[in-house]
C-alpha positions as CSV (number, residue, x, y, z in Angstrom):
1,M,-27.4,-0.1,-2.7
2,T,-25.6,-1.2,0.5
3,E,-24.5,0.9,3.4
4,V,-20.8,0.5,4.1
5,I,-17.9,2.2,5.8
6,G,-14.3,2.2,4.6
7,V,-11.6,1.0,7.0
8,K,-7.9,0.3,7.0
9,Y,-6.0,-2.4,8.9
10,E,-2.6,-1.9,10.4
11,E,-0.5,-3.9,7.9
12,N,-1.5,-2.0,4.8
13,D,-3.1,1.2,3.6
14,L,-5.7,-0.3,1.4
15,V,-9.4,0.6,2.0
16,S,-11.7,-2.2,2.8
17,Y,-15.4,-1.9,2.9
18,V,-17.3,-3.4,5.8
19,L,-20.9,-3.4,7.0
20,P,-21.6,-1.0,9.9
21,N,-24.0,-1.6,12.7
22,Q,-24.4,2.2,13.4
23,A,-23.1,5.6,12.2
24,Y,-19.4,6.0,12.6
25,E,-17.0,9.0,12.4
26,K,-13.7,9.2,10.7
27,D,-10.7,7.9,12.7
28,D,-13.0,5.8,14.9
29,I,-11.3,2.5,15.9
30,V,-13.7,-0.4,15.4
31,V,-13.7,-4.2,15.8
32,V,-14.4,-6.0,12.6
33,R,-15.6,-9.6,12.6
34,L,-13.5,-11.5,10.0
35,R,-13.5,-15.2,9.0
36,K,-10.0,-15.3,10.4
37,G,-10.7,-13.6,13.8
38,N,-11.8,-10.2,15.0
39,R,-9.5,-7.3,14.1
40,L,-9.2,-3.7,14.9
41,A,-9.5,-1.2,12.0
42,Q,-9.5,2.6,11.6
43,V,-12.5,4.2,9.9
44,V,-11.3,6.3,6.9
45,Q,-14.7,6.7,5.1
46,V,-17.9,7.3,7.0
47,N,-21.3,5.6,6.3
48,Q,-22.2,5.7,2.6
49,D,-24.4,3.8,0.2
50,L,-22.6,2.0,-2.6
51,D,-23.8,-0.1,-5.5
52,E,-23.5,-3.9,-4.8
53,Q,-21.5,-4.3,-8.1
54,V,-18.5,-2.4,-6.7
55,L,-18.5,-4.4,-3.5
56,P,-17.1,-7.9,-2.9
57,A,-19.4,-10.8,-2.7
58,Q,-18.7,-11.4,1.0
59,I,-18.4,-8.3,3.2
60,D,-17.2,-8.4,6.8
61,K,-19.2,-6.8,9.5
62,V,-18.4,-4.3,12.3
63,L,-19.1,-5.5,15.8
64,G,-18.8,-2.0,17.4
65,L,-16.4,0.5,18.7
66,A,-13.2,-0.9,20.2
67,R,-13.3,-1.2,24.0
68,Q,-10.4,-0.5,26.2
69,Q,-9.7,-4.2,26.6
70,D,-9.6,-4.5,22.8
71,L,-7.1,-1.7,22.5
72,E,-4.9,-3.2,25.2
73,R,-5.0,-6.6,23.6
74,H,-4.2,-5.1,20.2
75,Q,-1.2,-3.3,21.7
76,A,0.0,-6.5,23.3
77,N,-0.3,-8.2,20.0
78,Q,1.8,-5.5,18.3
79,I,4.5,-5.9,21.0
80,F,4.4,-9.7,20.6
81,A,4.8,-9.3,16.8
82,Q,7.8,-7.1,17.2
83,D,9.4,-9.5,19.8
84,N,9.1,-12.3,17.3
85,M,10.4,-10.6,14.1
86,S,13.9,-11.8,14.8
87,V,12.6,-15.4,15.4
88,V,10.8,-15.5,12.1
89,K,13.8,-14.0,10.3
90,D,16.0,-16.8,11.7
91,M,13.5,-19.4,10.5
92,I,13.7,-17.9,7.0
93,A,17.5,-17.8,7.1
94,N,17.6,-21.5,8.3
95,R,15.5,-22.5,5.4
96,Q,17.7,-20.5,3.1
97,L,14.8,-18.8,1.5
98,D,15.3,-15.7,-0.7
99,M,12.5,-13.6,1.0
100,K,12.4,-10.5,3.2
101,L,10.1,-10.3,6.2
102,V,8.0,-7.1,6.2
103,N,5.3,-7.4,8.9
104,I,3.6,-9.7,11.4
105,A,0.0,-9.1,12.5
106,F,-2.6,-11.0,14.6
107,P,-6.3,-10.9,15.1
108,L,-7.3,-10.1,18.7
109,D,-7.4,-13.8,19.8
110,R,-4.1,-14.7,18.0
111,S,-5.8,-17.6,16.3
112,H,-4.1,-16.6,13.0
113,V,-0.7,-15.1,12.1
114,F,-0.6,-12.8,9.1
115,I,3.0,-12.5,7.7
116,S,3.9,-10.2,4.8
117,F,7.1,-10.6,2.9
118,T,8.8,-9.5,-0.3
119,A,10.7,-11.7,-2.8
120,E,11.9,-11.2,-6.3
121,H,10.8,-14.7,-7.3
122,R,8.3,-17.3,-6.3
123,V,9.2,-18.9,-3.0
124,D,8.5,-22.4,-1.9
125,F,7.7,-21.8,1.8
126,R,6.0,-25.1,2.6
127,Q,8.6,-26.1,5.2
128,L,8.6,-22.6,6.6
129,L,4.9,-22.8,7.1
130,K,5.4,-26.0,9.2
131,D,8.0,-24.2,11.3
132,L,5.8,-21.2,11.9
133,A,2.7,-23.3,12.8
134,A,4.7,-25.3,15.3
135,Y,6.2,-22.2,16.9
136,F,3.0,-19.9,17.0
137,R,0.6,-22.8,17.4
138,A,-1.9,-21.0,15.1
139,R,-2.9,-20.9,11.5
140,I,-0.4,-19.1,9.3
141,E,-1.1,-16.9,6.3
142,L,2.0,-15.8,4.3
143,R,1.3,-13.0,1.9
144,Q,3.9,-11.9,-0.7
145,I,3.8,-8.1,-1.4
146,N,5.8,-6.0,-3.8
147,T,8.3,-3.2,-3.1
148,R,5.6,-0.5,-3.5
149,D,3.5,-2.1,-0.7
150,E,6.6,-2.3,1.5
151,A,7.3,1.4,1.0
152,K,3.7,2.2,1.8
153,I,4.0,0.3,5.1
154,F,7.3,1.7,6.3
155,G,7.0,5.2,4.8
156,G,9.9,7.6,4.4
157,L,10.8,10.8,2.5
158,G,10.6,11.1,-1.3
159,P,13.1,13.0,-3.5
160,C,10.9,16.1,-3.0
161,G,11.7,16.0,0.7
162,R,8.1,15.3,1.7
163,P,6.6,12.1,3.2
164,L,5.9,9.4,0.6
165,C,2.6,9.9,-1.3
166,C,1.8,6.2,-0.9
167,S,2.1,6.2,2.9
168,S,0.5,9.6,3.5
169,F,-2.6,10.0,1.3
170,L,-2.7,7.6,-1.7
171,G,-5.1,4.7,-1.5
172,D,-4.6,2.4,-4.5
173,F,-1.4,2.8,-6.5
174,P,-1.9,4.8,-9.7
175,P,-0.7,3.2,-13.0
176,V,2.7,4.6,-13.9
177,S,4.5,3.9,-17.2
178,I,7.7,4.8,-19.1
179,K,5.5,6.7,-21.6
180,M,4.7,9.2,-18.8
181,V,8.4,9.7,-18.3
182,K,8.8,10.5,-22.0
183,N,5.8,12.7,-22.0
184,Q,7.4,14.9,-19.4
185,G,10.8,15.1,-21.1
186,L,12.6,13.2,-18.3
187,S,15.5,10.8,-18.5
188,L,15.3,7.3,-17.1
189,N,19.1,7.2,-16.7
190,T,19.4,9.9,-14.0
191,G,17.6,7.9,-11.2
192,K,15.4,10.9,-10.5
193,T,12.3,9.1,-11.8
194,T,12.4,6.2,-9.3
195,G,11.2,6.2,-5.7
196,L,12.4,4.4,-2.5
197,C,10.6,1.3,-3.8
198,G,12.9,1.2,-6.8
199,R,9.9,1.7,-9.2
200,L,8.7,4.7,-11.2
201,L,7.5,7.6,-9.0
202,C,3.7,7.6,-8.4
203,C,3.7,11.4,-8.8
204,L,4.6,11.0,-12.5
205,S,1.0,10.2,-13.0
206,F,-0.3,13.4,-11.2
207,E,0.6,15.8,-14.1
208,D,0.5,13.4,-17.0
209,D,-2.7,14.7,-18.4
210,F,-1.3,18.2,-18.4
211,Y,1.8,17.1,-20.4
212,K,-0.2,15.1,-22.9
213,E,-2.4,18.1,-23.5
214,A,0.6,20.4,-23.8
215,K,2.1,18.1,-26.4
216,R,-1.0,18.5,-28.5
217,K,-1.1,22.3,-28.2
218,F,2.6,23.3,-28.2
219,P,5.6,22.3,-30.4
220,D,8.2,19.8,-29.2
221,Y,11.7,20.9,-28.1
222,G,13.8,21.7,-31.1
223,S,10.9,22.2,-33.4
224,P,11.1,25.2,-35.8
225,V,8.9,28.1,-34.9
226,E,8.3,31.5,-36.4
227,T,7.4,34.6,-34.3
228,A,7.0,38.3,-35.0
229,E,10.8,38.7,-34.2
230,G,11.9,36.0,-36.6
231,K,12.4,32.2,-37.0
232,G,14.0,29.9,-34.4
233,T,13.6,26.6,-32.5
234,V,11.9,25.7,-29.3
235,A,14.6,25.5,-26.6
236,G,14.6,22.8,-24.0
237,M,16.8,21.5,-21.3
238,D,17.8,18.0,-20.1
239,V,16.5,16.9,-16.7
C-alpha cells in the first residue's frame, strides 16, 4: 500500500495521485514536483492508502503547501497565457491547420508550455511546434483532447438547466452508448440526447441500470396485458 492524495490541475478535471509529504486537507493548494516543472494543484482527495497496482509506475511528489509567491507566480502565468491565446491562434491560422486552441498552461518557472487543442482529424503540427518554441523560448507540449474534455474545461448549462455534470462533479467520463438511449425509450433524432459537446449525454448512464431492470420486470410499450378490468396494451409516449 502507498499513501497518496488526489489532486487536480487547472487545465483539466482529471484526478492525479501524488505522494504527500504531510497530511493535507481538501481544497488545499499544493506545489507538485513534476518532471516538466513544478505546478500548483488543488487537493480533491485527502491522504489515503492505495494498492500499488492501481497507481502509475512513476508518481509525482508534493513539495508542500503553496506559498504566497507561488500563488502570485501562478496568477501571473494565467494572465500571460490569456494574453498569448490570440498569438497562438494566429500561428495556427497562418499554418492553415484544422485545429481549435482550447487552453494554455505553464509550470511555475515557465520552462514548458502545455497547449490543449481539439481537432476532428490527426494534425501535422511539426512546423507549428517550431513556431511556438521560437516564440515562447521553452519546451512545447501539444495535447489533442476531445469535445467532452473541452466541455469539461469551459463548463456551461445542460438541457436540464443545471451546470454540466462533467465540469461540476464527474471525474472520469462514464461510458455512454446508443443502447442506453434505446433502453430508455428515447429517440436519437430529437437532439435531446446530446450535450454541449455534441456527444451522448453522460447522464444517460446514471439511470441505465434502472431501465435495464425495468425491462426485465415490466412489459414493453405496446405489449398485450391482461388485468382484472380486461385486456389491453401497455401505453407509451414518444420522447
